[in-house]
N, C-alpha and C positions, 0 to 999 in steps of 0.2 A: 935832232929832228932836221930833215933836209929842207932847204929853202928852195924857192923858185929858181934862184940862180944856180943852185946845186944841180937841179934837174936840167937846166939849160946847158951847163958845163958837161953833164953826162952825155946829152944828145950830141953835142959838138965833138966830144972826144970819140964817141962811137962813129960819127961821120968821118972823122979823120983817120980811123983805124984801117981803112981799105980792106975790110974783112971779105972773105969769100961769100958771095951772095947765097950760096947753098947753106951757109951756117947762120944766116941772119933771119929775123922774122920776115915773113912774106906779106903778112897782113897786119896793119895797125888798127886797133880799135880805140877810139878816143870818145870821151863824153864830157859834157860841160860840168857835170857834178856827179858825186857818188850817188846822189838820189836818183840818177838816171839808170843806175846799174840794173835794177830789177827788169827794166824794159830792154836794156842792151844785152842781157844774158842770152837772149835768143840768138844773137850773132855768135856767141861762144858755143852755144849748142849746135848751130849749123856747121860751124867749122870743125867741131869735134866729130860730128856725124861724118864729115868728109875725111877724117883721119888726121886733122891738124892737132898739134899740141901747143900748149901755152908756153911761151919762152919768157922766163922772168929774169934771165941773166944773158945779156948780149954776148958775152964771151963763152957761154956754155950752152950749146944747142941741145935740146932733148933728143932722144933717140929717133923721134919722128923726123922725116925729111922736111915736111912742111909745117910751119909754125906761125903763131900770131902773138902779138904783145898788146898791152893795154895801158892807157894813162887817163887820168882826169886832167882835162885842159879847158880852162874857162876862157872864152873869147872876151869876156868883159872884165873879169877879175885878174886874169893872168895873160893879157894879150902878148906879152913878150915870150911866154912859153909856147903859145899857139904859133907864133912866127917861127920860133926855133924848131918846133916839131915839123912844120910844113917845109921849112927851108932845108932841113937835114934829112928828110924822108928818103929821097933818092939815094943819097950817099950812105945811108944806113941800110940800104938793101930792100926797102919796102916796095912792093909792086902795086898795092892798092890799100886804101884807107877807108874804114867804116867809121863815120862820125855821127854821133847822136847828140841832140840838144833839145831842151824843152823851153816852154814859155813862148811869149809872142815875139821875143827878140832872140830867136834861136840861130845865132849867127855863126856858130862854130863850124858846121859842115861847109857852108858856102865860102866862108873866109879861108878855111883850110884848103878848099878846092882851088881857090885863087892863088894861094901861096905855094902849094905843092905842085901846081900845074907843070908838066902834063900828067902826073900820076893821077889815075882816076880816084875820085872820092865818091863814096856811096853814102848819101845822107839819110839819117833816120830821125824824122820828127817824133820826139818822145810823146807829144800830146797832139790832139787834133788842131789846137790853136797854133801849133808850131809849123804846120805844113807850108803856109804861104811864105814864111821867113826862110825855110830851108830850100824851097825850090825857086826862090826869087832871084835868079842869077841873070845878068845881062847877056846878050848875044856875044859869043866869043869867049865866055868864061863858064863853061858847062859844069853841071853837077848831075849825077844820077841820084835819084831818090826813091825810097819806098814809101808806102803809106804809113800813117801814124802808128807807131808801136811795132811795126813789122821788121824788127831787127833780124829775125831768123832769115827772112828773105834777103836782107842785106848781106848776111853771111854767105848765103848760097850764091848771091851775085858776085861776091868777092871770089868765090871758088870758080865761077864761070869765067871771070877775067883771067885767072891763072890757068884755067883749063886749055886756053888757046895755045899755051906753050908747054903744058905738062900733061901727057896722055894719062898718067896715073890719076890725076884729079878728074879728068873728063870721064874716065871709067867709073869713078866713085859717084860722080853726079848722075850718070846714066843709071847706075845700080840703085841709087836713092830714088830716082824718078820711077823706076820699074817697081820698086817696093810700094810706092804710093798707088800706082795703078792696080797692083795686086790687092792692096787693101780695099780699094773701092769695089773690086770684083767680089771679094769675100763678103762684104756687108750687103752688096746687092743680091747675091745669091741667097744669103741668110734671110733677108727681108722677104724675098719671093717664096723661098722654100718653107720657111717657118711661119710665115704670117706675122702680123704686127705684134701679137701677144707673145709668140715664141721668140721673136727677135728681141723684144724688150727683156724677156727673161734671160736670154743668153748674154746680152750685152749690158745688162744691169741698168736699164733705163726705166 
């Protein structure tokens, strides 16, 4: 069973490897507890929608050009791991971090934003009561945050950050947005043309 120190050693070894950034994870997804995973899965879904693959071995990149990794990092139970993750993020090739935490003391996103600065961190309050804690950063130590539970939007925002340097991701974001617009047009036409009863029948409502 790996220890916290084992994970810290792993991160530091990867940071010292001077790996080609094209082979390392582009996005890091971290959360304060594995109980946050059902909420944070939206970020995985968004990045997958944009063609990202999950990278579980730092030394072996999947066939996809753009990848993400994930860890459980507790700001309160494993602060040393949080510091190691933030301090090694740049050297490990990460361009953006999505960080989720729950409870009233949801400190992981904003603490990580401070440690990993200037890497952008997108905070996800796992619960409504976590919002104030996640967004409560002082002037000069910014964090970007989405609404409670909206990790899918956090994943899309991570894609937007990377799209400024990678045309391929920008094209995927635009295509995704166009699909959303087409979906609205489809249901609008159905509601008008079929009437409410026909709409409910077709769409199973």
